[in-house]
C-alpha positions in Angstrom: -46.4 -34.3 -24.8 -43.8 -36.7 -26.3 -42.2 -38.8 -23.6 -38.6 -37.7 -24.5 -39.6 -34.1 -24.5 -41.4 -34.5 -21.1 -38.2 -36.0 -19.7 -36.2 -33.0 -20.9 -38.8 -30.6 -19.4 -38.5 -32.4 -16.1 -34.7 -32.5 -16.2 -34.2 -28.8 -16.9 -37.2 -27.8 -14.9 -35.7 -29.3 -11.7 -32.3 -27.8 -12.6 -34.1 -24.5 -12.6 -35.8 -25.2 -9.3 -32.7 -26.6 -7.5 -31.6 -23.2 -6.1 -34.8 -22.8 -4.1 -36.2 -26.3 -3.6 -34.4 -27.6 -0.5 -35.0 -24.7 1.9 -38.4 -23.7 0.4 -40.0 -27.2 0.8 -38.0 -28.9 3.7 -40.5 -28.1 6.5 -43.6 -28.5 4.4 -42.8 -31.9 3.1 -41.4 -33.4 6.3 -44.6 -35.0 7.6 -45.1 -37.0 4.3 -41.5 -37.9 4.2 -41.6 -39.1 7.8 -44.5 -41.4 6.9 -42.5 -42.8 4.0 -39.5 -43.5 6.3 -41.7 -45.2 8.9 -43.4 -47.4 6.3 -40.2 -48.3 4.5 -38.4 -49.0 7.8 -34.9 -49.6 6.5 -32.5 -51.3 8.9 -28.8 -51.1 9.7 -26.6 -52.5 7.0 -29.3 -52.6 4.3 -29.1 -51.3 0.8 -31.6 -48.6 -0.4 -32.2 -47.1 -3.8 -33.9 -43.7 -3.7 -35.5 -42.7 -7.0 -36.1 -39.0 -7.6 -34.0 -38.1 -4.6 -33.9 -34.4 -5.5 -31.8 -32.4 -3.0 -31.7 -35.1 -0.4 -34.7 -34.3 1.9 -35.1 -38.0 2.5 -31.6 -39.3 1.6 -29.8 -38.2 4.7 -32.4 -39.9 7.0 -32.1 -43.1 4.9 -28.3 -43.0 5.4 -28.7 -42.6 9.1 -31.1 -45.6 9.2 -28.8 -48.0 7.3 -25.7 -46.7 9.1 -22.1 -46.7 7.8 -22.2 -50.4 6.8 -25.3 -49.9 4.7 -25.6 -48.2 1.3 -27.9 -45.6 -0.3 -27.9 -45.0 -4.0 -29.6 -41.7 -4.6 -30.7 -41.0 -8.1 -32.4 -38.1 -9.9 -32.9 -36.8 -13.4 -31.6 -33.3 -12.5 -27.9 -32.9 -12.7 -28.0 -29.9 -10.4 -30.0 -31.7 -7.8 -27.6 -34.6 -7.9 -24.6 -32.3 -7.6 -26.3 -30.5 -4.7 -27.0 -33.7 -2.9 -23.5 -35.1 -3.4 -22.0 -32.0 -1.9 -24.4 -32.1 1.0 -23.7 -35.8 1.7 -19.9 -35.2 1.5 -20.0 -32.3 3.9 -21.9 -34.4 6.4 -19.5 -37.4 6.0 -22.1 -39.8 4.8 -19.8 -42.0 2.8 -22.6 -44.6 2.4 -24.4 -42.4 0.0 -23.7 -42.6 -3.7 -25.3 -40.1 -6.0 -26.1 -40.6 -9.7 -28.1 -38.9 -12.4 -30.6 -41.5 -13.6 -34.1 -41.8 -15.1 -36.7 -43.5 -13.0 -37.9 -45.3 -16.1 -34.5 -46.8 -16.9 -32.6 -47.6 -13.7 -29.0 -48.4 -14.5 -28.5 -51.2 -12.0 -28.8 -54.9 -11.8 -32.0 -56.6 -10.9 -32.6 -57.9 -7.4 -30.0 -55.6 -5.9 -31.7 -53.5 -3.1 -33.4 -54.3 0.2 -35.6 -51.2 -0.2 -36.6 -48.9 -3.1 -38.2 -45.5 -2.1 -39.5 -42.6 -4.1 -40.7 -39.5 -2.2 -42.9 -37.2 -4.3 -41.2 -38.0 -7.6 -43.5 -40.4 -9.4 -46.0 -37.7 -10.5 -43.4 -36.2 -12.8 -42.5 -39.4 -14.7 -43.9 -39.7 -18.2 -44.7 -43.4 -17.7 -45.3 -44.1 -13.9 -46.1 -47.8 -14.6 -42.7 -48.2 -16.3 -41.0 -46.6 -13.3 -42.9 -48.9 -11.0 -41.8 -51.9 -13.1 -38.2 -50.8 -12.9 -38.3 -50.2 -9.2 -39.8 -53.6 -8.7 -37.1 -55.2 -10.9 -34.2 -53.9 -8.8 -35.7 -55.1 -5.5 -34.5 -58.2 -3.9 -37.1 -60.9 -3.2 -38.6 -59.9 0.1 -37.6 -56.3 -0.4 -39.9 -53.4 0.2 -41.0 -50.6 -2.3 -42.4 -47.4 -0.7 -43.7 -44.5 -2.8 -45.2 -41.2 -1.7 -47.1 -38.9 -4.1 -49.3 -35.9 -3.8 -52.9 -36.9 -3.2 -56.2 -35.7 -4.6 -56.2 -32.4 -6.5 -59.2 -31.2 -4.6 -57.3 -31.6 -1.3 -54.2 -29.7 -2.5 -54.8 -25.9 -2.0 -51.9 -24.8 -4.2 -53.1 -26.8 -7.3 -54.3 -23.8 -9.3 -50.7 -22.9 -10.1 -50.8 -25.3 -13.1 -53.7 -23.8 -15.1 -52.6 -20.3 -14.1 -49.1 -20.9 -15.6 -50.6 -22.6 -18.7 -52.7 -19.5 -19.4 -49.4 -17.6 -19.9 -47.3 -20.3 -21.7 -48.2 -23.7 -23.0 -46.0 -25.5 -20.5 -47.8 -28.8 -20.2 -45.5 -29.3 -17.2 -47.3 -32.1 -15.4 -50.4 -33.1 -17.3 -51.1 -36.1 -15.1 -49.7 -34.7 -11.8 -52.5 -35.8 -9.6 -53.3 -39.1 -11.4 -51.2 -41.4 -9.2 -52.7 -39.9 -6.0 -56.3 -40.5 -7.1 -58.3 -43.4 -5.7 -56.5 -46.7 -5.5 -54.4 -46.2 -8.6 -51.0 -46.3 -6.8 -52.0 -49.5 -5.0 -53.2 -51.0 -8.3 -49.9 -50.2 -9.9 -48.1 -52.0 -7.2 -50.4 -55.0 -7.5 -49.9 -55.1 -11.3 -46.2 -55.7 -10.7 -46.9 -58.7 -8.5 -46.2 -56.9 -5.2 -47.9 -58.1 -2.1 -48.5 -56.9 1.5 -49.7 -53.6 0.1 -50.3 -50.9 2.7 -51.7 -47.5 1.8 -51.9 -44.3 3.9 -53.5 -41.0 3.1 -52.6 -38.0 5.2 -53.9 -34.4 5.1 -51.5 -31.7 6.2 -51.5 -27.9 6.4 -48.4 -26.6 4.7 -47.1 -23.6 6.7 -45.5 -20.7 4.9 -44.6 -17.6 7.0 -45.1 -15.1 4.2 -46.4 -14.7 0.7 -42.8 -14.5 -0.5 -42.1 -17.9 1.0 -45.2 -19.4 -0.9 -44.0 -17.9 -4.2 -40.5 -19.1 -3.6 -41.7 -22.6 -3.1 -44.5 -23.1 -5.5 -43.4 -20.8 -8.4 -39.6 -20.7 -8.2 -38.8 -24.0 -6.4 -41.5 -26.3 -7.8 -42.6 -28.0 -11.0 -43.4 -24.8 -12.9 -39.9 -23.3 -12.4 -38.8 -23.9 -16.0 -42.0 -22.4 -17.5 -41.6 -19.3 -15.2 -38.1 -18.7 -16.6 -39.8 -17.9 -20.0 -42.1 -15.2 -18.6 -41.8 -11.5 -19.2 -41.9 -9.4 -16.1 -45.6 -8.6 -16.8 -46.5 -12.3 -17.2 -44.6 -13.1 -14.0 -46.6 -10.4 -12.2 -49.9 -11.7 -13.5 -49.1 -15.3 -12.5 -48.1 -14.3 -9.0 -51.2 -12.2 -8.6 -53.5 -14.9 -9.9 -51.9 -17.5 -7.7 -52.0 -15.5 -4.6 -55.6 -14.8 -5.2 -56.3 -18.6 -5.6 -54.9 -19.2 -2.0 -56.3 -16.1 -0.4 -58.6 -18.1 1.8 -55.6 -19.8 3.4 -53.9 -16.6 4.6 -53.8 -16.2 8.4 -54.2 -13.0 10.5 -50.4 -12.6 10.8 -50.1 -12.9 6.9 -48.7 -16.4 7.0 -50.3 -19.2 5.1 -51.6 -22.6 6.0 -52.3 -24.3 2.7 -54.0 -27.8 2.7 -52.2 -30.6 1.0 -52.8 -34.3 0.8 -50.2 -37.0 0.5 -50.6 -40.7 -0.3 -48.0 -43.3 0.6 -48.0 -46.9 -0.6 -45.6 -49.6 0.6 -45.5 -53.2 -0.8 -43.2 -56.2 -0.8 -41.7 -58.2 -3.7 -42.6 -61.8 -2.9 -39.8 -64.3 -2.1 -40.9 -66.4 -5.1 -42.7 -65.2 -8.3 
């Protein structure tokens, strides 16, 4: 898919998912996001850029970490996500958070500006992840820390069949390389290619808990990366997708009809050297 078209798909896709994303994924993604926060370890008074901040699942914790004298610039490609996050931050009186719609591949900020740059589960959607990594490194101060979390290996993500199931109904090509950054040492190699050092990598396997089939559908189909494609479905196509997807995760259903779906996350943290 053409890169510009892919960006449009991502922008309007996450606009479509915005209604459901925050509540549908908050608990399930928390373990991976906690790992990112521990590895980034922002301090009071520091400045942080969050790329692909979405609805703010990590942003609020970053704001707490840097305190009222710090600053968090939260960016996302989706205007609806940015508006949602801005409203949430304002309601919670986090004046240290600034929200802007911005592409990860073209960060509209000066170089060497931030003590930390973080990206929680956003790099998989970028048409050119290497360019995004280059931009995130550019805006780091020397000695600053870059921390990125992505979904891990496809074989360890129990919900992964949603992509081919959706593509059978409509040629969405939503995330052709979704699991690429989580494979092997690719993410660490990307950091190394930008001259980053002190690279630390952590994989973690989790069981994503959903209390019902409805909650799984809300998260994966309505509040995830295929949300825009789903909007194009007829009622019969939607029913076929739901049925096929639920069959693909049938092995993860519990006796009480809840679901514990395996998922793997990969977090890599690295430092921009003081001199390059």
